[in-house]
VOVEXKOL-722257 format. One line per 5 residues: their letters; for each residue x, y, z of C-alpha. Coordinates in steps of 0.2 Angstrom, whole numbers, plus 5000, padded with zeros to 4 digits. Example, Ala and Ser with C-alpha at 12.3 -4.5 7.8 and 13.67 -1.06 7.14 Angstrom:
# residues 2
AS) 5062:4978:5039 ~ 5068:4995:5036
END
This chain:
# residues 462
MTRRE) 5000:5000:5000 ~ 5006:5017:4996 ~ 5000:5035:4997 ~ 5004:5049:4984 ~ 5014:5064:4989
HDLIG) 5020:5079:4979 ~ 5035:5091:4980 ~ 5042:5104:4968 ~ 5049:5091:4957 ~ 5033:5080:4955
GREVS) 5024:5066:4963 ~ 5030:5050:4971 ~ 5022:5035:4979 ~ 5027:5033:4997 ~ 5024:5017:5007
SDVYW) 5009:5019:5018 ~ 5018:5010:5032 ~ 5031:5024:5035 ~ 5029:5041:5044 ~ 5041:5050:5033
GIHTL) 5037:5057:5016 ~ 5042:5062:4999 ~ 5057:5073:5004 ~ 5064:5059:5014 ~ 5061:5047:5000
RALEN) 5071:5058:4988 ~ 5085:5059:5001 ~ 5086:5041:5003 ~ 5088:5039:4984 ~ 5101:5054:4983
FPLTG) 5112:5050:4997 ~ 5116:5031:4999 ~ 5133:5036:5006 ~ 5137:5029:5023 ~ 5123:5017:5027
IPLSS) 5122:5026:5044 ~ 5105:5033:5047 ~ 5101:5048:5057 ~ 5093:5037:5070 ~ 5111:5032:5074
HPELV) 5112:5048:5084 ~ 5097:5047:5096 ~ 5102:5064:5104 ~ 5101:5073:5087 ~ 5084:5065:5084
RALAT) 5077:5070:5101 ~ 5085:5087:5099 ~ 5076:5090:5082 ~ 5060:5085:5090 ~ 5064:5097:5104
VKEAA) 5066:5111:5092 ~ 5050:5108:5084 ~ 5041:5107:5100 ~ 5048:5123:5106 ~ 5043:5131:5089
ALAHD) 5025:5125:5091 ~ 5024:5131:5109 ~ 5030:5148:5103 ~ 5016:5149:5090 ~ 5004:5144:5103
ELGTL) 5009:5159:5113 ~ 5009:5170:5098 ~ 4992:5163:5092 ~ 5000:5160:5075 ~ 4995:5141:5075
PGDKV) 4978:5134:5079 ~ 4978:5125:5096 ~ 4973:5108:5089 ~ 4988:5108:5078 ~ 5000:5114:5092
GAIVA) 4993:5100:5103 ~ 4996:5087:5090 ~ 5013:5093:5085 ~ 5019:5094:5104 ~ 5012:5077:5107
ACQEI) 5021:5069:5092 ~ 5037:5078:5097 ~ 5036:5072:5115 ~ 5034:5054:5109 ~ 5050:5056:5099
REGRL) 5059:5063:5113 ~ 5054:5048:5124 ~ 5062:5037:5111 ~ 5047:5032:5100 ~ 5048:5033:5080
HEQFV) 5067:5034:5080 ~ 5067:5021:5067 ~ 5058:5033:5055 ~ 5073:5044:5055 ~ 5081:5036:5040
VDVFQ) 5091:5049:5030 ~ 5110:5046:5028 ~ 5121:5056:5040 ~ 5130:5062:5025 ~ 5119:5073:5014
GGAGT) 5119:5088:5003 ~ 5109:5103:5008 ~ 5116:5108:5025 ~ 5104:5097:5034 ~ 5089:5100:5024
SANMN) 5085:5081:5022 ~ 5087:5079:5041 ~ 5076:5093:5045 ~ 5062:5087:5032 ~ 5064:5070:5039
ANEVI) 5059:5077:5056 ~ 5045:5088:5049 ~ 5037:5074:5040 ~ 5038:5061:5054 ~ 5031:5074:5066
ANRAL) 5017:5080:5054 ~ 5011:5062:5050 ~ 5011:5057:5068 ~ 5002:5073:5072 ~ 4989:5069:5059
ELLGH) 4986:5052:5066 ~ 4983:5060:5083 ~ 4971:5072:5075 ~ 4962:5057:5067 ~ 4968:5059:5049
PRGCY) 4978:5047:5038 ~ 4996:5050:5035 ~ 5000:5061:5020 ~ 4984:5072:5022 ~ 4994:5088:5023
SHLHP) 4979:5099:5020 ~ 4975:5096:5039 ~ 4993:5098:5045 ~ 5008:5102:5034 ~ 5026:5097:5037
IDDVN) 5032:5114:5031 ~ 5018:5126:5034 ~ 5015:5120:5051 ~ 5029:5110:5059 ~ 5042:5120:5051
RSQST) 5033:5137:5052 ~ 5045:5152:5056 ~ 5060:5141:5053 ~ 5073:5136:5040 ~ 5084:5121:5040
NDAFP) 5098:5134:5042 ~ 5092:5138:5060 ~ 5083:5122:5065 ~ 5096:5110:5061 ~ 5111:5119:5069
TAAKI) 5101:5123:5084 ~ 5096:5104:5086 ~ 5114:5099:5083 ~ 5121:5111:5097 ~ 5108:5104:5109
ALYVA) 5113:5086:5105 ~ 5131:5090:5106 ~ 5129:5099:5123 ~ 5121:5083:5129 ~ 5134:5072:5122
AGHLL) 5148:5083:5129 ~ 5139:5081:5146 ~ 5140:5063:5145 ~ 5159:5064:5140 ~ 5162:5075:5155
DGMTV) 5154:5062:5166 ~ 5166:5049:5159 ~ 5181:5060:5161 ~ 5177:5063:5179 ~ 5177:5044:5182
LRNAF) 5194:5042:5174 ~ 5201:5057:5183 ~ 5195:5049:5200 ~ 5203:5032:5195 ~ 5220:5040:5192
GERGG) 5218:5050:5208 ~ 5214:5035:5218 ~ 5230:5026:5211 ~ 5240:5042:5214 ~ 5235:5040:5233
AFAKT) 5238:5022:5233 ~ 5256:5025:5226 ~ 5260:5040:5236 ~ 5275:5033:5245 ~ 5281:5022:5231
VKLGR) 5298:5029:5225 ~ 5303:5026:5207 ~ 5314:5033:5194 ~ 5309:5047:5182 ~ 5314:5047:5164
TQLQD) 5317:5060:5151 ~ 5320:5056:5133 ~ 5318:5038:5139 ~ 5334:5039:5149 ~ 5336:5039:5167
AVPMT) 5332:5055:5176 ~ 5329:5058:5195 ~ 5318:5049:5208 ~ 5300:5053:5210 ~ 5285:5044:5217
LGREF) 5273:5034:5207 ~ 5259:5043:5215 ~ 5265:5059:5207 ~ 5265:5051:5190 ~ 5247:5046:5192
DAFAL) 5242:5062:5200 ~ 5249:5071:5184 ~ 5238:5060:5174 ~ 5223:5065:5184 ~ 5227:5083:5182
TVRDD) 5228:5081:5163 ~ 5211:5074:5162 ~ 5204:5087:5174 ~ 5211:5101:5164 ~ 5205:5094:5147
AEGVR) 5188:5092:5155 ~ 5188:5111:5158 ~ 5192:5113:5140 ~ 5177:5102:5135 ~ 5166:5111:5147
RAADA) 5170:5128:5140 ~ 5167:5122:5122 ~ 5151:5115:5127 ~ 5145:5131:5135 ~ 5149:5140:5118
LLEVN) 5136:5128:5110 ~ 5122:5136:5120 ~ 5121:5151:5109 ~ 5108:5146:5095 ~ 5102:5155:5080
LGGTA) 5084:5148:5081 ~ 5073:5162:5073 ~ 5086:5167:5060 ~ 5078:5157:5047 ~ 5088:5156:5030
IGTGL) 5103:5167:5033 ~ 5100:5175:5050 ~ 5089:5190:5045 ~ 5073:5181:5051 ~ 5063:5182:5035
NADPG) 5046:5173:5036 ~ 5047:5171:5055 ~ 5032:5178:5064 ~ 5036:5193:5074 ~ 5042:5188:5092
FAERA) 5045:5170:5087 ~ 5063:5170:5089 ~ 5063:5176:5107 ~ 5049:5165:5112 ~ 5055:5150:5103
VGHLG) 5072:5151:5112 ~ 5064:5153:5128 ~ 5053:5137:5126 ~ 5068:5128:5119 ~ 5077:5130:5136
VVASV) 5063:5124:5146 ~ 5059:5109:5135 ~ 5077:5104:5132 ~ 5082:5108:5150 ~ 5097:5116:5143
PVRPA) 5102:5135:5146 ~ 5102:5140:5128 ~ 5103:5159:5124 ~ 5099:5169:5108 ~ 5114:5171:5097
RDLVE) 5122:5189:5098 ~ 5122:5190:5079 ~ 5110:5179:5070 ~ 5119:5181:5053 ~ 5136:5177:5060
STQGV) 5128:5162:5070 ~ 5120:5155:5054 ~ 5136:5155:5044 ~ 5149:5152:5058 ~ 5153:5135:5065
GGFIG) 5165:5141:5079 ~ 5156:5131:5092 ~ 5158:5115:5082 ~ 5177:5119:5079 ~ 5179:5123:5098
LSGAM) 5172:5107:5104 ~ 5181:5097:5091 ~ 5198:5105:5096 ~ 5194:5102:5114 ~ 5191:5084:5111
KQFAL) 5206:5082:5100 ~ 5217:5090:5114 ~ 5210:5077:5126 ~ 5213:5063:5113 ~ 5231:5068:5110
RLSKI) 5235:5069:5129 ~ 5225:5053:5133 ~ 5234:5044:5120 ~ 5251:5049:5128 ~ 5245:5043:5144
CNDLR) 5240:5026:5137 ~ 5257:5025:5128 ~ 5265:5028:5146 ~ 5255:5014:5154 ~ 5260:5002:5140
LLASG) 5278:5007:5141 ~ 5279:5006:5160 ~ 5270:4989:5160 ~ 5281:4982:5146 ~ 5289:4965:5149
PSAGL) 5287:4955:5159 ~ 5306:4951:5157 ~ 5313:4962:5143 ~ 5303:4978:5147 ~ 5302:4991:5160
GELRL) 5290:4980:5170 ~ 5286:4994:5183 ~ 5268:4992:5182 ~ 5256:4977:5181 ~ 5240:4980:5172
PERQA) 5225:4969:5175 ~ 5225:4954:5164 ~ 5210:4954:5153 ~ 5212:4941:5139 ~ 5225:4929:5132
GSSIM) 5237:4939:5121 ~ 5242:4927:5108 ~ 5236:4912:5098 ~ 5254:4905:5097 ~ 5264:4912:5112
PGKVN) 5259:4903:5128 ~ 5257:4914:5143 ~ 5257:4931:5134 ~ 5245:4945:5140 ~ 5244:4961:5131
PVIPE) 5239:4979:5137 ~ 5223:4978:5127 ~ 5214:4991:5136 ~ 5226:5005:5133 ~ 5229:4999:5115
AVNQV) 5210:5000:5112 ~ 5209:5018:5120 ~ 5224:5023:5109 ~ 5213:5018:5094 ~ 5199:5029:5100
CFDVI) 5210:5043:5102 ~ 5217:5041:5084 ~ 5199:5041:5077 ~ 5195:5057:5086 ~ 5211:5065:5080
GADGA) 5206:5060:5062 ~ 5188:5066:5065 ~ 5195:5083:5070 ~ 5204:5085:5053 ~ 5187:5081:5044
VCAAA) 5178:5094:5055 ~ 5191:5107:5051 ~ 5191:5104:5033 ~ 5172:5105:5033 ~ 5172:5121:5043
QAGQL) 5184:5130:5031 ~ 5174:5125:5016 ~ 5159:5135:5021 ~ 5154:5149:5009 ~ 5146:5166:5012
QLNAF) 5130:5165:5023 ~ 5130:5146:5026 ~ 5141:5131:5029 ~ 5133:5116:5019 ~ 5144:5103:5028
EPLMV) 5137:5104:5045 ~ 5130:5086:5044 ~ 5147:5079:5043 ~ 5153:5090:5057 ~ 5139:5085:5068
HHLLN) 5141:5066:5064 ~ 5159:5066:5068 ~ 5157:5076:5084 ~ 5144:5065:5091 ~ 5154:5050:5087
SAHRL) 5170:5057:5095 ~ 5160:5062:5111 ~ 5152:5045:5112 ~ 5169:5036:5109 ~ 5179:5046:5121
QAACL) 5166:5044:5135 ~ 5166:5025:5132 ~ 5185:5025:5132 ~ 5186:5034:5148 ~ 5175:5022:5157
VLAER) 5184:5007:5149 ~ 5201:5013:5154 ~ 5196:5018:5171 ~ 5186:5002:5176 ~ 5195:4989:5166
CVSGI) 5213:4995:5168 ~ 5218:5010:5179 ~ 5208:5004:5195 ~ 5217:4988:5195 ~ 5235:4993:5191
EADEE) 5248:4987:5203 ~ 5266:4992:5206 ~ 5281:4980:5206 ~ 5289:4988:5222 ~ 5305:4978:5222
RLRGL) 5309:4982:5204 ~ 5305:5001:5206 ~ 5316:5001:5221 ~ 5330:4992:5213 ~ 5330:5003:5197
VERSS) 5332:5019:5208 ~ 5346:5012:5218 ~ 5356:5006:5203 ~ 5353:5021:5192 ~ 5367:5033:5187
GLATA) 5354:5047:5189 ~ 5357:5047:5208 ~ 5373:5056:5204 ~ 5362:5072:5201 ~ 5359:5073:5219
LNPVV) 5378:5075:5222 ~ 5380:5090:5211 ~ 5378:5103:5226 ~ 5390:5092:5236 ~ 5405:5087:5225
GYQRA) 5402:5098:5210 ~ 5395:5093:5192 ~ 5412:5087:5185 ~ 5414:5074:5199 ~ 5396:5069:5199
TDLAR) 5397:5066:5180 ~ 5413:5055:5183 ~ 5403:5045:5195 ~ 5388:5043:5183 ~ 5399:5038:5169
RCQAT) 5408:5025:5180 ~ 5391:5018:5186 ~ 5385:5016:5168 ~ 5402:5007:5163 ~ 5403:4996:5178
GVPVR) 5386:4993:5185 ~ 5392:4998:5202 ~ 5379:5009:5211 ~ 5384:5028:5213 ~ 5383:5026:5231
ELAAG) 5396:5013:5232 ~ 5408:5023:5220 ~ 5406:5039:5230 ~ 5409:5029:5247 ~ 5424:5021:5239
DGLLS) 5432:5037:5233 ~ 5429:5044:5251 ~ 5419:5059:5244 ~ 5406:5057:5258 ~ 5404:5047:5274
EDELD) 5391:5033:5275 ~ 5380:5044:5286 ~ 5381:5059:5273 ~ 5377:5047:5259 ~ 5362:5041:5268
VVLDP) 5355:5058:5269 ~ 5360:5065:5252 ~ 5355:5049:5242 ~ 5340:5044:5251 ~ 5327:5040:5237
WRLAR) 5312:5046:5247 ~ 5320:5063:5250 ~ 5326:5064:5232 ~ 5308:5061:5226 ~ 5301:5075:5238
PH) 5315:5088:5238 ~ 5304:5101:5245
END
């Protein structure tokens, strides 16, 4: 069974079973690109419904839509926000038209569900129209980016929750290792003693600082251009619509949105998307470095650094018995690489915008939502499946400190740089600890060496 629908190009038969209409049908034919439907981003689907609900409530307040239409549109939007009808959002995430297909997919689904609620068959748009009623006072160019910003703000909030879990996991291990002395390294060479606790505390601070960057970027998304219509001038929007629509949007979405300072700039500019992408890329870069450190510190068990023991999560080889790999940090590394690559795509799309609109927002939104979701999952997996169960090889850590030529650094103020250098080089050549060499040369007494070369004091010089 089908129903006949029309657009500016002509008429088409649309299945009677679906809530979407002719505009969505054409998008399905035009953009078979990724095979990933809009419904893969439920935050965006809910946000589109939220925008349409806020618009309907604004028209109800203005008296520019009949009450029965408002009630039906609002009810349909609420169903979508509750998770119903998401399978009807079928257009590809990559699409031409700056999100027009996504916007029309939403308009048609909401209109046809509203028609049902009013007692009319789907497709009977003379009673309630996808564009004239659901999309009244809007354009794709303000409705889609507004929905995208709400979806990304929500996704960023989930990411921040994950970052908090990871930060706390590093902080907990930092406390557990507060008195564990180890050897620091620079350029992968022996440096001076520190505590393992401070190493993990530094990881925690990295995550905390990057979370602040994500939080600031998310806040910038709260400035929306709803009511600007096509290019930000507000053409065809009912007087007073923009202010009221943004007001209702904040209430319906439970998000503190605010009107854009300049609707024209906000319609053509994608600074909020660039900012969030940059913040997530920075976190991905620094999180990847942390994972590299964990893998390096846990390398071995015989031929590596072997300072840490990561939780064993699965067998590491189909041929080498007993092998266990650092699979959790490796997986998180790959998420980070993906996010870094996505930022490149976002940046390319951002600079490709022309004049009063950026046609490539669908790509940006798709990648940003993916990055937020994947980083959140990575934080939780790393915290719960790896960091919380990390153990230290105390004996090895202590032995590496005692045998390191780096201890000679502590003798600089006492015997001078040249003599300390001689001790370090002899230690490297012979394997005899710096302490024994200094004692044998009569440079300091045993008691003095106890003080000057005490690893705990060296790890906490102040």
